[in-house]
C-alpha positions in Angstrom: 172.3 -73.3 211.8 168.7 -73.8 210.5 169.5 -71.5 207.6 172.4 -73.7 206.5 170.2 -76.8 206.8 167.5 -75.2 204.8 170.0 -74.2 202.1 171.3 -77.7 202.0 167.9 -79.2 201.7 166.9 -76.8 198.9 170.2 -77.6 197.1 169.7 -81.4 197.4 166.0 -81.2 196.2 167.1 -79.0 193.3 169.8 -81.4 192.3 167.3 -84.3 192.5 164.7 -82.5 190.4 167.4 -81.5 187.8 168.8 -85.0 187.6 165.3 -86.4 187.3 164.3 -84.1 184.4 167.5 -84.8 182.5 167.1 -88.6 182.9 163.3 -88.9 182.6 163.5 -91.3 179.6 166.3 -93.5 180.9 165.4 -97.0 182.0 167.3 -99.6 183.8 167.0 -103.3 184.9 167.3 -103.8 188.7 167.5 -106.8 191.0 166.1 -106.2 194.5 166.4 -109.0 197.0 166.3 -111.6 194.3 163.3 -110.1 192.5 164.2 -108.8 189.0 162.5 -105.7 187.5 163.0 -104.7 183.9 162.7 -101.3 182.3 162.3 -99.3 185.5 162.8 -95.5 185.0 165.9 -94.1 186.7 163.7 -91.5 188.4 161.8 -94.2 190.3 165.0 -95.9 191.4 166.4 -92.6 192.6 163.2 -91.8 194.5 163.1 -95.2 196.3 166.8 -95.0 197.1 166.3 -91.5 198.6 163.2 -92.7 200.5 165.2 -95.7 201.9 168.0 -93.4 202.9 165.6 -91.1 204.8 164.1 -94.1 206.6 167.5 -95.3 207.7 168.5 -91.8 208.9 165.2 -91.6 210.8 165.8 -94.9 212.6 169.3 -93.9 213.6 168.2 -90.4 214.7 165.4 -91.8 216.9 167.9 -94.3 218.5 170.3 -91.4 219.2 167.5 -89.3 220.6 166.5 -92.1 223.0 170.1 -92.5 224.2 170.4 -88.8 224.7 167.1 -88.5 226.6 168.0 -91.4 228.9 171.4 -89.7 229.6 169.7 -86.4 230.3 167.3 -88.1 232.7 170.2 -89.7 234.6 172.0 -86.4 234.8 169.0 -84.5 236.0 168.5 -87.2 238.7 172.1 -86.9 239.8 171.8 -83.1 239.8 168.7 -83.3 241.9 170.4 -85.6 244.4 173.4 -83.3 244.6 171.1 -80.3 245.2 169.4 -82.2 248.1 172.8 -83.0 249.6 173.9 -79.4 249.3 170.8 -78.1 250.9 171.3 -80.6 253.8 174.8 -79.4 254.2 173.7 -75.8 254.2 171.2 -76.5 257.0 173.7 -78.5 259.0 174.2 -76.8 262.4 177.5 -75.2 263.0 179.1 -76.2 266.3 181.8 -74.1 267.8 184.6 -75.7 269.6 185.3 -74.7 273.2 188.4 -72.7 273.6 190.9 -74.1 276.1 
């Protein structure tokens, strides 16, 4: 799985570098939150968009990790309680019924 992820990252970085080299001289006008910027290189816009995407993915990944760790903690606690109950049942004395 890590190999596939590594190949994917290399592919994405390679495409970004290739796209940046071919569009190095292109410039655009952008408007960000009401602030206008003129003649910004496309490479800079792509870099900041990629960086913003990485930050959003990081935020969602951390939130997901917190939820999963909380669930794991709950399941471990439940498992521990069940083990204690099972040990108590194993040590419960067996009483034989008198034959009539």
